[in-house]
C-alpha positions in Angstrom: 0.0 0.1 0.1 2.6 2.3 1.0 4.6 1.9 -2.6 1.1 2.2 -4.3 0.9 5.7 -2.3 4.5 6.7 -3.6 3.7 6.1 -6.9 0.9 8.0 -7.1 2.2 11.0 -5.6 5.0 10.5 -8.2 3.3 10.2 -11.0 1.5 13.3 -9.9 4.6 15.7 -9.4 5.5 14.4 -12.9 2.5 15.3 -14.7 2.0 18.3 -13.0 5.2 19.5 -13.5 4.6 19.1 -17.3 1.0 20.8 -16.7 3.1 23.7 -15.1 5.6 24.1 -17.9 2.5 24.3 -20.0 0.7 27.3 -17.8 4.1 29.3 -17.6 4.8 29.4 -21.6 1.3 29.8 -22.5 1.3 33.0 -20.6 4.7 34.4 -22.1 3.0 33.8 -25.3 5.6 30.9 -26.5 2.9 28.3 -27.5 1.5 29.1 -31.1 -1.6 26.7 -30.7 -1.6 25.6 -27.2 -4.6 23.1 -28.4 -3.0 21.4 -30.3 0.0 21.4 -28.2 -2.0 20.3 -25.3 -4.0 17.6 -27.1 -0.5 15.9 -28.2 0.1 15.6 -24.4 -2.9 14.2 -23.8 -2.2 11.3 -26.6 1.0 10.3 -25.3 0.0 10.6 -21.3 0.0 6.9 -20.4 3.5 6.1 -22.2 5.0 8.6 -19.7 3.2 6.9 -16.9 4.5 3.8 -18.1 7.9 4.9 -19.2 8.0 6.9 -15.6 6.9 3.3 -13.5 9.6 1.3 -15.8 12.6 3.8 -14.9 12.0 4.1 -11.2 11.7 0.5 -11.0 14.9 -0.3 -12.6 16.5 2.1 -11.0 15.3 1.0 -7.4 14.2 4.4 -6.2 11.4 2.3 -4.4 13.5 0.8 -2.1 15.7 3.9 -1.1 15.8 3.4 3.0 19.6 1.5 2.5 20.5 4.5 -0.4 23.0 7.2 0.9 21.2 10.6 0.1 23.6 11.1 -2.8 22.4 8.1 -3.9 19.4 9.1 -4.2 19.3 12.5 -6.0 21.6 11.3 -8.4 19.1 8.5 -9.0 16.1 11.3 -9.4 18.2 13.0 -12.1 19.2 10.4 -13.9 15.4 9.3 -14.3 14.5 12.6 -14.9 16.9 13.0 -17.9 16.0 9.4 -19.3 12.2 10.2 -19.1 12.9 13.5 -21.3 14.7 11.6 -23.4 12.3 8.8 -23.5 9.6 11.6 -23.8 11.4 13.1 -27.1 11.8 9.3 -28.3 7.9 8.7 -28.1 7.1 12.2 -29.9 9.3 11.0 -33.1 7.6 7.5 -32.9 4.3 9.1 -33.2 4.2 10.8 -36.2 1.0 12.7 -35.7 2.3 14.6 -32.8 5.8 14.9 -33.5 5.8 18.6 -33.9 2.8 19.0 -31.8 4.3 18.7 -28.2 6.7 21.8 -28.0 10.2 20.7 -26.5 10.1 24.2 -24.8 7.4 22.0 -22.9 9.4 19.0 -22.8 12.8 20.7 -21.6 10.9 23.2 -18.6 8.8 20.3 -17.6 11.9 18.0 -16.7 13.4 20.8 -15.2 10.3 21.0 -13.3 10.1 17.3 -12.1 13.5 16.8 -11.2 13.3 19.5 -8.6 10.0 18.5 -7.2 10.9 14.8 -7.1 13.9 15.6 -5.4 12.6 17.2 -2.7 10.0 14.7 -2.4 12.1 12.1 -2.6 14.8 13.3 -0.1 11.6 13.5 2.3 10.6 10.3 1.7 14.2 9.2 2.1 14.0 10.9 5.5 11.1 9.8 6.6 12.2 5.9 5.7 15.1 6.4 7.5 13.3 8.0 10.6 10.7 4.9 10.6 13.6 2.2 10.4 15.7 3.5 13.1 18.9 1.6 14.0 18.4 -1.9 14.6 20.0 -3.8 16.6 21.9 -7.2 15.1 23.0 -10.6 16.1 26.0 -11.8 13.2 26.4 -15.5 13.2 28.9 -17.4 11.4 32.7 -18.4 12.4 34.2 -16.0 9.8 32.0 -12.7 10.3 34.6 -10.1 9.5 34.2 -9.3 5.9 30.6 -8.9 6.8 31.0 -7.3 10.1 33.1 -4.5 7.9 30.7 -4.0 5.1 27.7 -3.4 7.9 29.7 -0.9 10.0 31.3 1.0 6.9 28.0 0.9 4.5 25.2 0.9 7.5 26.1 2.2 10.7 23.5 4.9 10.5 20.9 1.6 10.2 22.5 -1.1 12.4 24.4 -1.4 15.4 25.9 -5.1 15.9 25.1 -6.4 19.6 27.3 -9.7 19.3 28.9 -11.5 17.0 28.4 -15.0 17.4 30.0 -18.6 16.3 27.3 -21.4 15.0 28.4 -23.4 18.2 27.8 -21.0 20.8 25.9 -21.8 23.9 24.1 -18.6 24.2 22.7 -18.4 20.5 19.2 -18.6 21.2 19.4 -15.8 23.6 21.8 -13.4 21.6 18.8 -13.9 18.8 15.8 -12.9 20.9 17.7 -10.2 21.9 18.6 -8.1 18.8 16.1 -7.1 15.9 17.6 -8.8 13.1 19.7 -11.9 12.4 22.6 -11.6 10.0 23.7 -15.5 8.8 27.0 -16.2 7.2 28.0 -18.1 4.3 30.0 -20.7 6.3 27.2 -21.3 8.8 26.2 -25.0 8.1 22.9 -26.4 6.9 22.1 -27.8 10.5 23.0 -24.7 12.5 20.7 -22.7 10.0 17.3 -25.4 10.7 17.9 -24.3 14.6 18.3 -20.4 14.0 15.3 -19.9 11.5 12.4 -21.2 13.9 14.0 -19.4 16.4 13.7 -16.2 14.5 10.2 -17.2 13.1 8.8 -17.8 16.6 10.4 -14.2 18.2 10.0 -12.5 14.7 13.2 -11.4 13.9 14.3 -10.5 10.6 17.0 -12.8 8.8 19.5 -11.8 6.3 21.9 -14.6 5.3 24.4 -14.4 3.0 23.8 -17.7 0.5 25.8 -20.6 -0.2 26.3 -21.6 -4.0 24.0 -24.5 -3.9 21.3 -21.9 -2.0 21.2 -19.8 -5.2 20.6 -23.3 -7.5 17.6 -23.9 -5.0 16.1 -20.3 -4.9 15.6 -20.9 -8.6 14.1 -24.0 -8.3 10.7 -24.7 -9.8 8.2 -26.7 -8.4 7.0 -30.3 -10.0 4.9 -32.6 -8.3 5.8 -36.1 -8.3 2.5 -38.1 -8.3 1.3 -36.8 -4.5 5.3 -35.9 -3.1 5.7 -32.5 -3.7 9.5 -32.1 -5.2 11.6 -29.1 -6.7 13.3 -29.2 -10.4 17.0 -27.3 -10.0 18.0 -25.2 -13.0 21.0 -26.9 -15.1 22.3 -23.6 -15.4 22.3 -23.0 -18.8 19.8 -21.1 -21.5 17.2 -23.2 -23.8 18.2 -23.1 -27.6 14.9 -20.9 -27.4 16.2 -18.6 -25.3 19.8 -18.2 -27.1 17.9 -17.5 -30.3 16.0 -14.7 -28.8 19.5 -13.6 -26.9 21.3 -13.3 -30.1 19.0 -11.3 -31.6 18.6 -9.0 -29.2 22.3 -8.8 -29.0 22.6 -7.9 -32.9 20.0 -5.4 -33.0 21.2 -3.7 -29.6 24.7 -4.2 -30.8 24.1 -2.9 -34.4 22.3 0.5 -32.6 25.1 1.3 -30.1 27.7 0.5 -32.7 26.3 3.4 -34.9 25.7 5.8 -31.6 29.1 4.8 -30.5 31.4 5.2 -33.4 31.7 9.4 -33.1 32.6 8.8 -29.3 35.2 5.9 -30.5 36.9 8.1 -32.8 37.2 11.0 -30.6 39.1 8.2 -27.9 41.0 6.7 -30.8 42.8 10.0 -31.3 43.0 11.0 -27.6 44.8 7.9 -27.2 46.7 8.3 -30.2 48.0 11.5 -29.1 49.3 10.2 -25.9 51.4 7.7 -27.9 51.3 4.1 -28.5 48.5 1.5 -29.7 45.0 2.5 -29.9 43.6 -0.9 -29.0 44.3 -3.6 -26.7 43.5 -7.3 -27.3 43.5 -10.1 -24.8 42.7 -13.4 -24.8 39.3 -14.1 -22.7 37.2 -17.2 -21.9 33.4 -17.4 -22.4 30.6 -19.8 -23.2 31.7 -23.8 -22.9 35.3 -22.1 -22.2 35.7 -20.9 -25.7 39.0 -18.3 -26.1 38.1 -15.7 -27.9 40.4 -11.8 -28.0 38.3 -9.2 -26.0 38.8 -5.9 -27.4 39.3 -2.6 -25.7 40.8 1.0 -25.9 44.2 0.9 -24.5 44.3 2.6 -20.8 47.8 1.2 -19.7 51.5 1.7 -21.1 52.3 -0.6 -23.7 53.7 -3.6 -22.6 52.5 -3.2 -19.4 52.3 -6.9 -18.1 55.9 -7.5 -19.1 56.7 -5.5 -16.1 53.9 -7.0 -13.5 52.8 -10.1 -14.8 49.2 -11.1 -15.4 47.5 -8.9 -12.1 44.2 -7.1 -11.6 44.1 -3.4 -12.2 44.7 -1.4 -8.6 43.3 1.6 -7.7 46.2 3.6 -7.7 47.8 1.6 -10.7 50.9 3.1 -12.2 50.7 1.2 -15.4 47.2 3.1 -16.1 47.9 6.3 -18.1 46.4 9.9 -17.4 44.2 9.4 -20.6 43.6 5.7 -19.6 42.4 7.2 -16.5 39.8 9.1 -17.6 38.4 6.6 -20.3 37.8 3.7 -17.4 36.2 6.1 -14.9 33.3 6.7 -17.8 33.5 3.0 -19.2 34.4 4.1 -22.7 37.4 1.7 -22.4 34.6 -1.1 -22.8 33.3 0.5 -26.4 35.4 -1.8 -28.9 33.8 -5.0 -27.3 30.5 -4.0 -29.4 32.6 -5.8 -32.3 32.8 -8.7 -29.7 28.9 -9.0 -29.6 28.6 -8.5 -33.0 30.9 -11.3 -33.4 29.3 -13.2 -31.2 32.1 -13.7 -28.8 29.7 -12.2 -25.9 26.4 -11.0 -25.2 25.1 -7.7 -24.2 23.9 -9.2 -20.8 26.0 -12.1 -18.7 29.3 -12.7 -16.9 32.3 -10.8 -17.3 35.2 -12.5 -19.4 38.1 -13.3 -17.3 41.7 -14.5 -18.3 42.2 -18.4 -18.3 44.9 -17.7 -15.8 42.6 -16.2 -13.2 39.8 -19.0 -13.9 42.5 -21.5 -13.1 43.3 -19.5 -10.3 40.1 -19.3 -8.9 38.8 -22.6 -9.4 41.6 -23.9 -6.9 40.1 -22.4 -4.0 36.2 -22.2 -5.6 35.3 -25.2 -7.8 31.7 -23.6 -8.5 33.7 -20.9 -10.4 33.6 -23.0 -13.7 29.4 -22.5 -13.3 29.9 -18.9 -14.8 31.1 -20.3 -18.3 27.3 -22.1 -18.9 26.6 -18.9 -20.3 28.0 -16.3 -22.8 30.4 -13.9 -21.5 28.8 -10.3 -21.2 30.0 -6.6 -21.6 27.7 -5.8 -18.7 25.6 -7.8 -16.0 24.2 -8.2 -12.4 27.5 -8.2 -10.9 28.5 -5.4 -12.5 25.4 -3.2 -11.6 25.2 -4.2 -8.0 28.7 -4.9 -7.0 32.1 -2.7 -8.1 35.3 -4.0 -9.8 36.7 -4.7 -6.2 34.1 -6.8 -5.3 35.3 -10.0 -3.9 35.7 -12.8 -6.4 33.4 -14.9 -4.5 30.4 -12.4 -4.3 31.0 -11.5 -7.7 30.3 -15.3 -8.4 27.3 -15.4 -6.6 26.1 -12.4 -8.6 26.7 -14.4 -11.8 24.9 -17.7 -10.3 21.6 -15.8 -9.5 21.6 -14.1 -13.2 22.2 -17.8 -14.4 19.7 -19.2 -12.6 17.0 -16.7 -13.0 17.3 -15.8 -16.6 15.1 -13.9 -18.9 14.8 -11.7 -21.1 13.0 -9.0 -18.9 15.8 -8.6 -16.4 18.6 -8.9 -19.7 16.6 -5.5 -20.1 16.6 -4.3 -16.9 20.3 -4.5 -16.1 20.5 -2.9 -19.5 18.8 0.0 -17.8 20.5 0.0 -14.9 23.9 -0.2 -16.2 23.2 3.4 -17.5 23.4 4.3 -13.5 26.4 2.9 -12.8 28.4 4.7 -15.5 29.0 7.9 -13.6 29.6 6.1 -10.1 32.8 6.2 -9.0 32.7 3.3 -6.6 31.7 1.0 -9.2 35.1 1.8 -11.3 37.2 1.3 -8.3 40.4 -0.9 -8.9 41.6 -3.4 -5.9 43.0 -2.0 -2.7 46.4 -1.3 -3.9 48.5 -2.8 -6.6 52.2 -1.8 -5.0 51.9 -4.6 -3.1 51.0 -6.8 -5.9 53.8 -5.4 -8.6 56.5 -6.0 -5.8 55.5 -9.5 -4.6 55.2 -10.6 -8.6 58.6 -11.8 -8.8 58.0 -14.0 -5.6 57.2 -17.9 -5.5 54.4 -18.9 -2.9 51.6 -21.3 -3.1 49.3 -19.1 -1.7 46.3 -17.9 -4.4 47.0 -15.3 -6.2 44.1 -13.5 -5.6 44.8 -13.6 -2.1 48.6 -12.7 -2.6 47.4 -9.3 -4.1 45.1 -8.5 -1.4 41.8 -8.5 -3.2 39.1 -7.6 -1.0 36.4 -10.2 -0.1 33.9 -7.8 1.3 30.3 -9.0 1.7 27.8 -6.8 0.2 24.7 -6.8 2.0 21.6 -6.0 0.2 
């Protein structure tokens, strides 16, 4: 009911802003044919509401309690911008009103609904935060440091950690009853979970848990009755031939459009890189569906032959190998533009797990056998791990996001991920490198049996949602 109320207010603000733009422009005689102009608006009114709802849902503005205030304002700005462009697009395709809906109304209306929606959404954020308050929590698990650090760093205004418990804690039941919410680590055994959940249900405690990889398969399972026995069928983590055909068709259509749109930008970036010296493009071997190798294309952002010095390592937050122009290109993801060619070739899809190098895949699979499940689908330009995580999100958590995507695949989810990718393009934290590569660079020469991703101090923090 609360969400419905928010939707109604959002739409009233959006339509009211356009009405206000009409009123102001009509009163200063900037509309030549007010009646025809307003009739054009009435015709596309349902499309505006539908587009706004899709954008709000895709960008997650109906769940803002855990978002930072700056992210809320940025999201409103992005929605306003996309809505303005979308309205212009609708007017273009509905030819009989293409020139009847004044661009001045669209632009002024966008300014108004950005301002009013920002004020409204800040008010909602404040109310939601006050209603939530600071919840006391108990974290259960033998390895809870990552989860504890993530909560303190990101959600200190929402949660207060009261207890850190191991699963064999004799006072576990008491520590569960004494708090508002329970967080369960991925290392907690199924036997202990079976003990915890009845207690939480009995005392009405909210539960948040980090899933094991098997849990992700269960979440995507479908009900299939066997005679009178209730059974569930687990996903085999692959797409059907029909799904692959539709996905490939979408890749070709969107890929061609993206190629045409990105061509001028790509030419400018190419010139900037060439002026900086060295080759424009960088090709590197990666793995895609079924472990097939292919050459991924990128705009070069590092000094030529960077890995002759360092060997194969992940890019760091202050990586000295990245050029000045490369740092700017990476910040807004322009280095990924040439991968449109990989998509058109069929090496990659628009949406899917990011392609990884065989060197790192071999290292990761030693410690995480489930890592090869990522290769059940074609690699992607963007994916769930990219919109929900960051560049330096841990290997385990990126894998969790990738498996969630594979197990819950649908065309609609692909479309939503494409939209949500727009949101992260200009968010700095989404492009941050691993903590520091200085240690990695100096330690590359040292021989050790420690897994590479641990040796380079890759943070393995847990994202709490």
